[in-house]
N, C-alpha and C positions, 0 to 999 in steps of 0.2 A: 503494499499499500504506499503510495506516494502522496504527500500533502501538496496542496497548492497554496499560493500566497494568500488568497481569499480565506482559505481555511485556517491558515496560521493567524491572520488578523482576527478571525472569529474566536479562536481558542484564546489568543491574547486577551480579547475583549471579555470573555467569560471568566478568565483567571484574574481580571483586573490588573492586567500587566501592560505597561506602555511599551509598544515595540515600534520603533521608527521604521520607516521604509528601508532605511540603509541597514538595519539589523535584521530584517525579515528573511533575506536569503540565508543568513547564519543560522537563525533560529529554525527555519525550515529544514536546513541540512541536519542539524542536531536532532529535531524531532523525527525526521525520516530514519536516522540512524538508530534511534531508540525503537521505532516500530519495526525495523528490519531484524533487530535483536530479539525482539518479542516473537516475530515470525519464526526465527531460527529456533527459539526455545520451544515453540509449540510443534515443531516438526519432529522433536525427539521422541522416540517410542519409550513411554515409561509403564508399559502394561505390567511387567513383573517387578516393579519398584514399590515397596511398601512405603506409605506416608511416614514421615519423620516429624517428631516434635522439635527437633534441634538438630543442627547439622553435624554436631559431634556426638558420639556416644558418652553421655555423661550421666552420672547419678549423683544427686545431692546427698550429702552425708547428713543424716538426721539422728537426733538423740532418741533413746528408747522412750516410748510413749508410756511413762509411768508417773504416778502421783508423786510429786517432790514437796508438797507443802501439807501442814497439819489441817485436818478438817476443823474449821472454826465456825461452821454454820450455825451451831446453837448459840455462840456468842453473838453473832451478828443478828440473829433473830430475836434475841432477848430484848433488844432496844426497839424493835419494830412494833407499831401499834397493834396490828393483827397478823397472825400467821395460822396456818392450818396444814398439817401433813407435810411440813417442810416448805411450804410455799408462802409467799407474801401476799396478803389480801389487800386489794385496793378498791377504792370506790369506783363505780361504773361511770365512765365519762361519756360514752356514746349511747344514745337511745335509739 
């Protein structure tokens, strides 16, 4: 696909970019180069390639999922106005 100068002017207008007539040829060549690269990438057969989340095979080091703090729920709920079965009771605000 090759862009015309009118199409470059329209793209520049939509992108709110000021492209002078002297710059239009250079911008058109750059955009045509980008479109040619996209066409080249789309022509590659990727039928047997599994999708990847990252370009490198990385694994994040995570700590063990274990409780590391003392259970202080009773102390926190002791100062609450109303609790029931370990839950805080609040007034209804939506009718």
